[in-house]
N, C-alpha and C positions, 0 to 999 in steps of 0.2 A: 561402401564397405566400412568406412569408419563410423558411419551412423548406426549400422547394424551392430558393430562391436560395442559402441557406447550404450545402445539399448540393452544389449545382453548384460553388460556390467551393471547398469542401473537395475535391471530385473534381479540379478544375483544379489545386489546390495539390499534390495527390498525384502528378499527372502531371508537373508541373514538377520535383518532388523526384526522381521516378524517372528523368526524362530527364537531370538533372544528374548523378545517380549512375551512369548507364549509361556504360560504357567500351567504346570500339571496340577490337577486337583487330586491330591493325595489325602490321607487321613489327617496329616498335620495341617494342611490348608483348610480342611473342613473344620477342624477344631478351632483354629485361630479365627476363621471367619465368623463362627458362631460366638466366639468370645468377644469379638470386636463389633458386633452388630449394634450394640447400644452406644458405642463411641462415635463421635462426629468424624467426618472426613478429615477435618483439619488435625484432630488429635491423632488419627491413624497415620497421616502423612508425616507429622512431627516424629512419631515413634519410629516410622520406617527410616526417616533421615538420620535420627539419632543412632539407630542400629547400624546403618550404613557407615556412619562416622566411626563408631566403635570398632567395626571390622577393619576399616581402613587404618585406623591407629594401631590395631593389633598386628596387622600385616607389616606396617612400618617398623614397629618395635621388634617383630620377629625376624627382621632382616630381608623382607621381600620388598623390592622396589615397586612402589605403587604408581609410578609414572607409566601411563598407558593402561592401567587397570581401572575399570569401572566397577564399583560395588553397588549392586542394586538390591534393595531389601523390600520384601512384601510380606508382611505378617509373619516374620521370623524366617522366611525362606530367603536365602541369599543367592544371588547370581553373580559370579565373577566373570566379567567379560573384558576383552581386550587382548593385548599381546605382551609377552615377556621375552627377554633375550636369552634366558637360560632355561632349558627344559626342567631342571630340578626345582625351579621356582614355582612351577604349576602345582606339584604335589604338596610342596611346603605351604603354599597359599591356601589350598583347600583344607589341609589339616589345621592350620591356624584359625581359619574362619569357623570350622566346626567347633573349636574350643571356646569361642566367644559366647558368654552368657546371653540367652535370648534367641540364639540361632537354632532353628529346628531342622533345617536342611540346607545343603549347599549344592548348587548346580555349577559345574565347571564349564565355562565357555571361553577359556583362555587358549590362545594360540601362541606359537613360537614365531617371533618376528626377527628379521635380519637386524644386525647391529646398527646399520645406518638408516633404518626406516622409522 
């Protein structure tokens, strides 16, 4: 019985990870992918990490606790994943992220977590 429950939890975790890593191909993604075709993979990764750091810093300065929040960047598209303790922090985080220069879209994958988790 416990083995079945463990397998179900592992399967659910894989689905969540896969859905967070799935990127929709919209017009912004197509535009950024054609703009970055000449750039090396290393340059693109550096730009994504830099944008991710800029968004994280903006969230901190804007009063959003970044503890438990992962900021993923891919060609200007930002995904906010993780958990926050206060529901009002979710909308605040999304609006702050949209205001960072270089961000073309924001996907909200934030959840509300209990205080002790």
